[in-house]
A tleap script that builds the chain and sets N, CA, C and O, in Angstrom:
source leaprc.protein.ff14SB
mol = sequence {
  NMET PHE ALA ILE ILE LYS THR GLY GLY LYS
  GLN PHE LYS VAL GLN LYS ASP ASP VAL LEU
  ALA VAL ASP LYS LEU GLU GLY LYS ALA GLY
  ASP LYS VAL ALA ILE LYS GLU VAL LEU MET
  VAL ASP GLY LYS VAL GLY THR PRO ILE VAL
  LYS GLY ALA SER VAL ASP ALA GLU ILE ILE
  ARG GLN VAL ARG ASP GLU LYS VAL LEU VAL
  PHE LYS LYS LYS ARG ARG HIE GLY TYR LYS
  ARG LYS ASN GLY HIE ARG GLN GLN LEU THR
  LEU ILE LYS ILE VAL ASP ILE LYS CALA
}
set mol.1.N position { 116.471 52.085 8.767 }
set mol.1.CA position { 117.423 52.117 9.861 }
set mol.1.C position { 117.707 50.681 10.301 }
set mol.1.O position { 116.793 49.865 10.423 }
set mol.2.N position { 118.972 50.389 10.533 }
set mol.2.CA position { 119.335 49.064 11.008 }
set mol.2.C position { 120.281 49.199 12.195 }
set mol.2.O position { 120.834 50.267 12.459 }
set mol.3.N position { 120.450 48.088 12.901 }
set mol.3.CA position { 121.361 48.059 14.046 }
set mol.3.C position { 122.034 46.696 14.088 }
set mol.3.O position { 121.516 45.711 13.563 }
set mol.4.N position { 123.194 46.662 14.719 }
set mol.4.CA position { 123.879 45.406 14.979 }
set mol.4.C position { 123.871 45.206 16.482 }
set mol.4.O position { 124.405 46.019 17.236 }
set mol.5.N position { 123.250 44.101 16.910 }
set mol.5.CA position { 123.119 43.824 18.339 }
set mol.5.C position { 123.926 42.581 18.696 }
set mol.5.O position { 124.281 41.779 17.833 }
set mol.6.N position { 124.204 42.444 19.987 }
set mol.6.CA position { 124.910 41.276 20.486 }
set mol.6.C position { 124.053 40.642 21.570 }
set mol.6.O position { 123.706 41.291 22.557 }
set mol.7.N position { 123.715 39.371 21.383 }
set mol.7.CA position { 122.980 38.630 22.394 }
set mol.7.C position { 123.366 37.161 22.307 }
set mol.7.O position { 123.448 36.596 21.216 }
set mol.8.N position { 123.600 36.552 23.448 }
set mol.8.CA position { 123.986 35.146 23.471 }
set mol.8.C position { 125.341 34.871 22.865 }
set mol.8.O position { 125.587 33.765 22.383 }
set mol.9.N position { 126.240 35.863 22.877 }
set mol.9.CA position { 127.571 35.680 22.321 }
set mol.9.C position { 127.628 35.774 20.808 }
set mol.9.O position { 128.680 35.540 20.212 }
set mol.10.N position { 126.504 36.114 20.174 }
set mol.10.CA position { 126.455 36.237 18.711 }
set mol.10.C position { 126.002 37.639 18.345 }
set mol.10.O position { 125.369 38.332 19.142 }
set mol.11.N position { 126.335 38.045 17.128 }
set mol.11.CA position { 125.945 39.358 16.638 }
set mol.11.C position { 124.931 39.199 15.510 }
set mol.11.O position { 125.045 38.301 14.676 }
set mol.12.N position { 123.931 40.094 15.499 }
set mol.12.CA position { 122.866 40.041 14.513 }
set mol.12.C position { 122.644 41.428 13.927 }
set mol.12.O position { 122.662 42.423 14.652 }
set mol.13.N position { 122.434 41.493 12.614 }
set mol.13.CA position { 122.031 42.737 11.970 }
set mol.13.C position { 120.511 42.719 11.912 }
set mol.13.O position { 119.924 41.807 11.328 }
set mol.14.N position { 119.866 43.721 12.514 }
set mol.14.CA position { 118.410 43.722 12.627 }
set mol.14.C position { 117.823 45.013 12.082 }
set mol.14.O position { 118.459 46.067 12.097 }
set mol.15.N position { 116.597 44.901 11.603 }
set mol.15.CA position { 115.787 46.036 11.201 }
set mol.15.C position { 114.419 45.868 11.850 }
set mol.15.O position { 114.110 44.811 12.400 }
set mol.16.N position { 113.609 46.910 11.784 }
set mol.16.CA position { 112.282 46.837 12.364 }
set mol.16.C position { 111.484 45.726 11.673 }
set mol.16.O position { 111.576 45.549 10.458 }
set mol.17.N position { 110.708 44.988 12.454 }
set mol.17.CA position { 109.843 43.883 12.021 }
set mol.17.C position { 110.601 42.623 11.612 }
set mol.17.O position { 109.995 41.712 11.049 }
set mol.18.N position { 111.904 42.539 11.875 }
set mol.18.CA position { 112.638 41.296 11.635 }
set mol.18.C position { 112.266 40.263 12.690 }
set mol.18.O position { 111.993 40.611 13.839 }
set mol.19.N position { 112.256 38.995 12.298 }
set mol.19.CA position { 112.037 37.889 13.223 }
set mol.19.C position { 113.292 37.038 13.193 }
set mol.19.O position { 113.729 36.606 12.126 }
set mol.20.N position { 113.886 36.792 14.381 }
set mol.20.CA position { 115.090 35.997 14.425 }
set mol.20.C position { 115.105 35.085 15.631 }
set mol.20.O position { 114.421 35.327 16.625 }
set mol.21.N position { 115.904 34.022 15.527 }
set mol.21.CA position { 116.047 33.044 16.599 }
set mol.21.C position { 117.368 33.303 17.316 }
set mol.21.O position { 118.433 33.247 16.701 }
set mol.22.N position { 117.298 33.585 18.610 }
set mol.22.CA position { 118.485 33.848 19.416 }
set mol.22.C position { 118.546 32.822 20.534 }
set mol.22.O position { 117.573 32.109 20.779 }
set mol.23.N position { 119.692 32.742 21.219 }
set mol.23.CA position { 119.794 31.862 22.367 }
set mol.23.C position { 118.734 32.238 23.386 }
set mol.23.O position { 118.280 33.381 23.431 }
set mol.24.N position { 118.347 31.279 24.196 }
set mol.24.CA position { 117.184 31.428 25.074 }
set mol.24.C position { 117.254 32.680 25.943 }
set mol.24.O position { 118.253 32.944 26.612 }
set mol.25.N position { 116.160 33.444 25.912 }
set mol.25.CA position { 115.974 34.602 26.773 }
set mol.25.C position { 114.850 34.284 27.747 }
set mol.25.O position { 113.908 33.573 27.395 }
set mol.26.N position { 114.938 34.801 28.964 }
set mol.26.CA position { 113.896 34.560 29.950 }
set mol.26.C position { 112.636 35.320 29.565 }
set mol.26.O position { 112.707 36.469 29.127 }
set mol.27.N position { 111.490 34.682 29.726 }
set mol.27.CA position { 110.223 35.330 29.444 }
set mol.27.C position { 109.275 34.399 28.716 }
set mol.27.O position { 109.663 33.334 28.235 }
set mol.28.N position { 108.009 34.828 28.644 }
set mol.28.CA position { 106.982 34.057 27.967 }
set mol.28.C position { 106.606 34.759 26.662 }
set mol.28.O position { 107.055 35.872 26.386 }
set mol.29.N position { 105.784 34.091 25.876 }
set mol.29.CA position { 105.320 34.670 24.618 }
set mol.29.C position { 104.542 35.949 24.908 }
set mol.29.O position { 103.674 35.975 25.780 }
set mol.30.N position { 104.861 37.004 24.173 }
set mol.30.CA position { 104.199 38.292 24.361 }
set mol.30.C position { 104.961 39.261 25.246 }
set mol.30.O position { 104.631 40.446 25.278 }
set mol.31.N position { 105.977 38.788 25.969 }
set mol.31.CA position { 106.775 39.674 26.825 }
set mol.31.C position { 107.652 40.582 25.973 }
set mol.31.O position { 108.078 40.209 24.880 }
set mol.32.N position { 107.915 41.770 26.485 }
set mol.32.CA position { 108.800 42.728 25.820 }
set mol.32.C position { 110.211 42.578 26.386 }
set mol.32.O position { 110.392 42.357 27.583 }
set mol.33.N position { 111.209 42.701 25.505 }
set mol.33.CA position { 112.611 42.587 25.895 }
set mol.33.C position { 113.355 43.781 25.323 }
set mol.33.O position { 113.167 44.139 24.161 }
set mol.34.N position { 114.206 44.402 26.147 }
set mol.34.CA position { 115.045 45.503 25.677 }
set mol.34.C position { 116.487 44.999 25.604 }
set mol.34.O position { 117.041 44.543 26.604 }
set mol.35.N position { 117.081 45.082 24.434 }
set mol.35.CA position { 118.457 44.643 24.239 }
set mol.35.C position { 119.340 45.883 24.269 }
set mol.35.O position { 119.239 46.747 23.399 }
set mol.36.N position { 120.205 45.966 25.277 }
set mol.36.CA position { 121.040 47.152 25.500 }
set mol.36.C position { 122.384 47.087 24.787 }
set mol.36.O position { 123.018 48.120 24.569 }
set mol.37.N position { 122.831 45.871 24.417 }
set mol.37.CA position { 124.137 45.734 23.770 }
set mol.37.C position { 124.004 46.000 22.276 }
set mol.37.O position { 123.889 45.068 21.479 }
set mol.38.N position { 124.020 47.275 21.901 }
set mol.38.CA position { 123.926 47.693 20.504 }
set mol.38.C position { 125.327 48.118 20.074 }
set mol.38.O position { 125.879 49.084 20.600 }
set mol.39.N position { 125.900 47.386 19.110 }
set mol.39.CA position { 127.263 47.650 18.674 }
set mol.39.C position { 127.325 48.734 17.609 }
set mol.39.O position { 128.312 49.464 17.513 }
set mol.40.N position { 126.260 48.837 16.802 }
set mol.40.CA position { 126.229 49.843 15.757 }
set mol.40.C position { 124.773 50.161 15.446 }
set mol.40.O position { 123.932 49.265 15.373 }
set mol.41.N position { 124.486 51.447 15.262 }
set mol.41.CA position { 123.130 51.828 14.894 }
set mol.41.C position { 123.206 52.884 13.801 }
set mol.41.O position { 123.716 53.985 14.011 }
set mol.42.N position { 122.687 52.524 12.626 }
set mol.42.CA position { 122.580 53.427 11.478 }
set mol.42.C position { 123.901 54.146 11.156 }
set mol.42.O position { 123.919 55.359 10.947 }
set mol.43.N position { 125.003 53.385 11.119 }
set mol.43.CA position { 126.296 53.951 10.750 }
set mol.43.C position { 127.126 54.453 11.914 }
set mol.43.O position { 128.317 54.706 11.737 }
set mol.44.N position { 126.548 54.608 13.102 }
set mol.44.CA position { 127.289 55.077 14.271 }
set mol.44.C position { 127.824 53.859 15.020 }
set mol.44.O position { 127.063 53.034 15.526 }
set mol.45.N position { 129.159 53.769 15.079 }
set mol.45.CA position { 129.810 52.620 15.683 }
set mol.45.C position { 130.140 52.937 17.138 }
set mol.45.O position { 130.638 54.020 17.446 }
set mol.46.N position { 129.862 51.990 18.027 }
set mol.46.CA position { 130.151 52.169 19.449 }
set mol.46.C position { 131.531 51.685 19.811 }
set mol.46.O position { 132.214 51.060 19.000 }
set mol.47.N position { 131.947 51.977 21.049 }
set mol.47.CA position { 133.257 51.556 21.536 }
set mol.47.C position { 133.128 50.875 22.888 }
set mol.47.O position { 133.413 51.566 23.866 }
set mol.48.N position { 132.754 49.670 23.079 }
set mol.48.CA position { 132.240 48.726 22.082 }
set mol.48.C position { 130.730 48.849 21.850 }
set mol.48.O position { 130.229 48.347 20.844 }
set mol.49.N position { 129.986 49.512 22.764 }
set mol.49.CA position { 128.545 49.656 22.547 }
set mol.49.C position { 128.193 51.129 22.384 }
set mol.49.O position { 128.916 52.004 22.860 }
set mol.50.N position { 127.087 51.396 21.712 }
set mol.50.CA position { 126.620 52.760 21.500 }
set mol.50.C position { 125.879 53.205 22.758 }
set mol.50.O position { 124.932 52.549 23.190 }
set mol.51.N position { 126.309 54.311 23.338 }
set mol.51.CA position { 125.706 54.824 24.567 }
set mol.51.C position { 124.265 55.270 24.309 }
set mol.51.O position { 123.995 55.991 23.349 }
set mol.52.N position { 123.346 54.838 25.169 }
set mol.52.CA position { 121.958 55.261 25.092 }
set mol.52.C position { 121.118 54.578 24.032 }
set mol.52.O position { 119.928 54.868 23.914 }
set mol.53.N position { 121.702 53.683 23.263 }
set mol.53.CA position { 120.943 52.998 22.215 }
set mol.53.C position { 120.390 51.687 22.757 }
set mol.53.O position { 121.017 51.030 23.588 }
set mol.54.N position { 119.211 51.316 22.277 }
set mol.54.CA position { 118.622 50.037 22.652 }
set mol.54.C position { 117.706 49.558 21.538 }
set mol.54.O position { 117.254 50.338 20.699 }
set mol.55.N position { 117.446 48.275 21.550 }
set mol.55.CA position { 116.547 47.664 20.585 }
set mol.55.C position { 115.438 46.975 21.378 }
set mol.55.O position { 115.710 46.139 22.240 }
set mol.56.N position { 114.189 47.332 21.080 }
set mol.56.CA position { 113.049 46.723 21.745 }
set mol.56.C position { 112.558 45.554 20.905 }
set mol.56.O position { 112.418 45.667 19.687 }
set mol.57.N position { 112.298 44.432 21.564 }
set mol.57.CA position { 111.837 43.234 20.866 }
set mol.57.C position { 110.703 42.598 21.657 }
set mol.57.O position { 110.536 42.848 22.851 }
set mol.58.N position { 109.932 41.775 20.967 }
set mol.58.CA position { 108.836 41.048 21.589 }
set mol.58.C position { 109.085 39.561 21.387 }
set mol.58.O position { 109.414 39.125 20.284 }
set mol.59.N position { 108.927 38.778 22.465 }
set mol.59.CA position { 109.120 37.336 22.382 }
set mol.59.C position { 107.910 36.721 21.689 }
set mol.59.O position { 106.772 36.918 22.115 }
set mol.60.N position { 108.165 35.977 20.623 }
set mol.60.CA position { 107.082 35.288 19.923 }
set mol.60.C position { 106.818 33.942 20.587 }
set mol.60.O position { 105.682 33.636 20.953 }
set mol.61.N position { 107.876 33.132 20.743 }
set mol.61.CA position { 107.731 31.860 21.448 }
set mol.61.C position { 109.102 31.263 21.742 }
set mol.61.O position { 110.111 31.659 21.158 }
set mol.62.N position { 109.113 30.299 22.663 }
set mol.62.CA position { 110.316 29.548 23.000 }
set mol.62.C position { 110.301 28.261 22.179 }
set mol.62.O position { 109.293 27.554 22.158 }
set mol.63.N position { 111.396 27.954 21.511 }
set mol.63.CA position { 111.472 26.770 20.656 }
set mol.63.C position { 112.768 26.018 20.932 }
set mol.63.O position { 113.633 26.487 21.671 }
set mol.64.N position { 112.881 24.833 20.316 }
set mol.64.CA position { 114.118 24.065 20.374 }
set mol.64.C position { 114.619 23.849 18.952 }
set mol.64.O position { 113.835 23.590 18.039 }
set mol.65.N position { 115.925 23.957 18.776 }
set mol.65.CA position { 116.549 23.813 17.470 }
set mol.65.C position { 116.557 22.336 17.060 }
set mol.65.O position { 116.174 21.464 17.840 }
set mol.66.N position { 116.992 22.076 15.847 }
set mol.66.CA position { 117.109 20.703 15.386 }
set mol.66.C position { 118.198 19.973 16.168 }
set mol.66.O position { 119.123 20.592 16.694 }
set mol.67.N position { 118.073 18.659 16.234 }
set mol.67.CA position { 119.028 17.863 16.997 }
set mol.67.C position { 120.377 17.819 16.295 }
set mol.67.O position { 120.458 17.623 15.082 }
set mol.68.N position { 121.431 18.004 17.075 }
set mol.68.CA position { 122.802 17.890 16.592 }
set mol.68.C position { 123.378 16.639 17.225 }
set mol.68.O position { 123.367 16.500 18.448 }
set mol.69.N position { 123.886 15.718 16.400 }
set mol.69.CA position { 124.473 14.497 16.923 }
set mol.69.C position { 125.943 14.714 17.248 }
set mol.69.O position { 126.679 15.325 16.473 }
set mol.70.N position { 126.364 14.206 18.406 }
set mol.70.CA position { 127.751 14.292 18.855 }
set mol.70.C position { 128.267 12.858 18.930 }
set mol.70.O position { 127.812 12.079 19.768 }
set mol.71.N position { 129.215 12.504 18.059 }
set mol.71.CA position { 129.730 11.143 17.991 }
set mol.71.C position { 131.231 11.165 18.208 }
set mol.71.O position { 131.963 11.856 17.499 }
set mol.72.N position { 131.685 10.400 19.200 }
set mol.72.CA position { 133.112 10.314 19.501 }
set mol.72.C position { 133.561 8.876 19.289 }
set mol.72.O position { 132.845 7.936 19.633 }
set mol.73.N position { 134.746 8.710 18.724 }
set mol.73.CA position { 135.274 7.372 18.481 }
set mol.73.C position { 136.786 7.413 18.509 }
set mol.73.O position { 137.404 8.361 18.026 }
set mol.74.N position { 137.382 6.361 19.087 }
set mol.74.CA position { 138.825 6.183 19.029 }
set mol.74.C position { 139.099 4.854 18.339 }
set mol.74.O position { 138.604 3.805 18.750 }
set mol.75.N position { 139.888 4.924 17.295 }
set mol.75.CA position { 140.156 3.720 16.508 }
set mol.75.C position { 140.851 2.649 17.333 }
set mol.75.O position { 141.708 2.939 18.168 }
set mol.76.N position { 140.462 1.407 17.079 }
set mol.76.CA position { 141.114 0.218 17.637 }
set mol.76.C position { 141.118 0.167 19.161 }
set mol.76.O position { 141.927 -0.553 19.747 }
set mol.77.N position { 140.222 0.925 19.823 }
set mol.77.CA position { 140.143 0.864 21.277 }
set mol.77.C position { 138.743 0.488 21.754 }
set mol.77.O position { 138.511 0.374 22.957 }
set mol.78.N position { 137.818 0.296 20.831 }
set mol.78.CA position { 136.461 -0.078 21.205 }
set mol.78.C position { 135.712 1.035 21.915 }
set mol.78.O position { 134.791 0.776 22.690 }
set mol.79.N position { 136.105 2.271 21.653 }
set mol.79.CA position { 135.491 3.422 22.328 }
set mol.79.C position { 134.587 4.163 21.353 }
set mol.79.O position { 135.055 4.732 20.367 }
set mol.80.N position { 133.283 4.151 21.639 }
set mol.80.CA position { 132.312 4.903 20.838 }
set mol.80.C position { 131.291 5.518 21.781 }
set mol.80.O position { 130.804 4.853 22.695 }
set mol.81.N position { 130.969 6.779 21.561 }
set mol.81.CA position { 129.930 7.468 22.339 }
set mol.81.C position { 129.069 8.256 21.374 }
set mol.81.O position { 129.584 8.939 20.489 }
set mol.82.N position { 127.765 8.163 21.542 }
set mol.82.CA position { 126.832 8.897 20.684 }
set mol.82.C position { 125.867 9.658 21.584 }
set mol.82.O position { 125.171 9.064 22.408 }
set mol.83.N position { 125.833 10.966 21.420 }
set mol.83.CA position { 124.929 11.823 22.178 }
set mol.83.C position { 124.225 12.767 21.221 }
set mol.83.O position { 124.671 12.973 20.092 }
set mol.84.N position { 123.131 13.334 21.679 }
set mol.84.CA position { 122.415 14.325 20.898 }
set mol.84.C position { 122.198 15.571 21.733 }
set mol.84.O position { 122.237 15.524 22.963 }
set mol.85.N position { 121.967 16.694 21.049 }
set mol.85.CA position { 121.754 17.950 21.760 }
set mol.85.C position { 120.775 18.799 20.971 }
set mol.85.O position { 120.900 18.927 19.753 }
set mol.86.N position { 119.789 19.385 21.666 }
set mol.86.CA position { 118.862 20.329 21.038 }
set mol.86.C position { 118.963 21.641 21.788 }
set mol.86.O position { 118.649 21.712 22.976 }
set mol.87.N position { 119.400 22.678 21.094 }
set mol.87.CA position { 119.610 23.988 21.708 }
set mol.87.C position { 118.275 24.691 21.953 }
set mol.87.O position { 117.384 24.661 21.105 }
set mol.88.N position { 118.146 25.322 23.123 }
set mol.88.CA position { 116.961 26.117 23.448 }
set mol.88.C position { 117.084 27.478 22.756 }
set mol.88.O position { 118.105 28.152 22.896 }
set mol.89.N position { 116.055 27.884 22.015 }
set mol.89.CA position { 116.065 29.140 21.292 }
set mol.89.C position { 114.828 29.958 21.632 }
set mol.89.O position { 113.828 29.423 22.110 }
set mol.90.N position { 114.907 31.254 21.382 }
set mol.90.CA position { 113.773 32.156 21.541 }
set mol.90.C position { 113.572 32.888 20.225 }
set mol.90.O position { 114.509 33.476 19.684 }
set mol.91.N position { 112.345 32.849 19.709 }
set mol.91.CA position { 112.007 33.615 18.513 }
set mol.91.C position { 111.571 34.997 18.958 }
set mol.91.O position { 110.644 35.126 19.757 }
set mol.92.N position { 112.235 36.044 18.445 }
set mol.92.CA position { 111.879 37.411 18.807 }
set mol.92.C position { 111.572 38.207 17.542 }
set mol.92.O position { 112.083 37.920 16.459 }
set mol.93.N position { 110.721 39.215 17.716 }
set mol.93.CA position { 110.392 40.141 16.642 }
set mol.93.C position { 110.858 41.520 17.073 }
set mol.93.O position { 110.527 41.974 18.168 }
set mol.94.N position { 111.625 42.191 16.217 }
set mol.94.CA position { 112.144 43.522 16.524 }
set mol.94.C position { 111.005 44.528 16.372 }
set mol.94.O position { 110.398 44.641 15.307 }
set mol.95.N position { 110.725 45.259 17.456 }
set mol.95.CA position { 109.622 46.219 17.473 }
set mol.95.C position { 110.116 47.624 17.165 }
set mol.95.O position { 109.500 48.344 16.379 }
set mol.96.N position { 111.246 48.024 17.792 }
set mol.96.CA position { 111.710 49.407 17.639 }
set mol.96.C position { 113.215 49.465 17.852 }
set mol.96.O position { 113.775 48.692 18.629 }
set mol.97.N position { 113.864 50.391 17.151 }
set mol.97.CA position { 115.299 50.659 17.323 }
set mol.97.C position { 115.433 52.101 17.807 }
set mol.97.O position { 115.034 53.041 17.119 }
set mol.98.N position { 116.000 52.258 19.000 }
set mol.98.CA position { 116.164 53.583 19.580 }
set mol.98.C position { 117.637 53.975 19.530 }
set mol.98.O position { 118.492 53.293 20.095 }
set mol.99.N position { 117.917 55.069 18.855 }
set mol.99.CA position { 119.296 55.546 18.764 }
set mol.99.C position { 119.510 56.591 19.828 }
set mol.99.O position { 120.607 57.139 19.943 }
savepdb mol mol.pdb
quit
């Protein structure tokens, strides 16, 4: 059984025992999280979400993604800016899919 969930503005196809990195969710390692925005579960498509469906997950840990460099430049104007950004992520493990 699989489901398509939406969290952090992105969609993920998940199955039981999958581990994935999503945008930061509140909580500490070991906390349980219920994701209510289920777009599809085992072939049943929602409009836009499936009523009564949820995906239970467990937070493994909070991490930071690799650094992304942001470089801006305008030719012949002496304008250069260099910044970096590390996105906050949460590693979650899918525990159960409830249809």
